Phi, psi and omega in degrees: 000133176286148176278078184276354183273001179245164176290168180292350179284351182242143175237153182299141176284161178286127179240127177050039178078004180255140181290333182240121182291151171283171179303317180291321179298316180295313180296316179297320178297320177294317180296315181298317181297319178296312181298315180295321178298316179295319179296316179296321179295315179300317177298318180294317180296316180300315180295319177298313181300314181296317179296319180294319176298318179297314179300313183292320179291326177294316180294320178300318179295318179300314182291321178298322178293327177294317177296318179297317177300317178296316179302312180296322180296335178269001177091007177277157179241087183290150176262222180296148174242123186241155182234137173235124175270105182281311176215175181308319186252010184227118182234144178246134175244130180241123180246127176279137173222154176301141184307315185297319179290321181298325182273355183283150179295332178300337183288342179302329177295334178290319176297323179298315178297314182300316178299317179299313179297320178298316180291315185294335186252005180286128177221183178293338183244006181210129177212121183241147176227128179259137175229157179233138182243109176281119182243146180256006182181220181281132178271137178279101181298333179297318179292322180292320176297323177300326177280359175101000177276080189264356179237144171240148181285132178284146172063000000 
């Protein structure tokens, strides 16, 4: 069988020592090339996704630390800071604060900073949303994990 499925710029490769592949050799070579191409593509996509998640979570940590620094500078005492990866490009940060502080008018400046950071850092591959949880006691971490907040900020 002639290799009629390729342009005239290509000639059949030597298969099993024969200059002309058999029908089976030609079909098998095409299948092998397709399978290898899909595997290579899958590996590349996996590497890109892992790199993007690492980049995005590092940026989320940096921005969360800016919010925490601001909270402390205003006299607030933030608790745990949690992260939920909603999608590759969308992350949610939840910061616990004491209920009394959360309800004070002074806390509005924290929302202003959070909104500013969200808008300034929004790109095609990164979108962050800050939320604040006013707690009056112990927060049930199991419920937060159920909602997808599976990471806490170190330090």
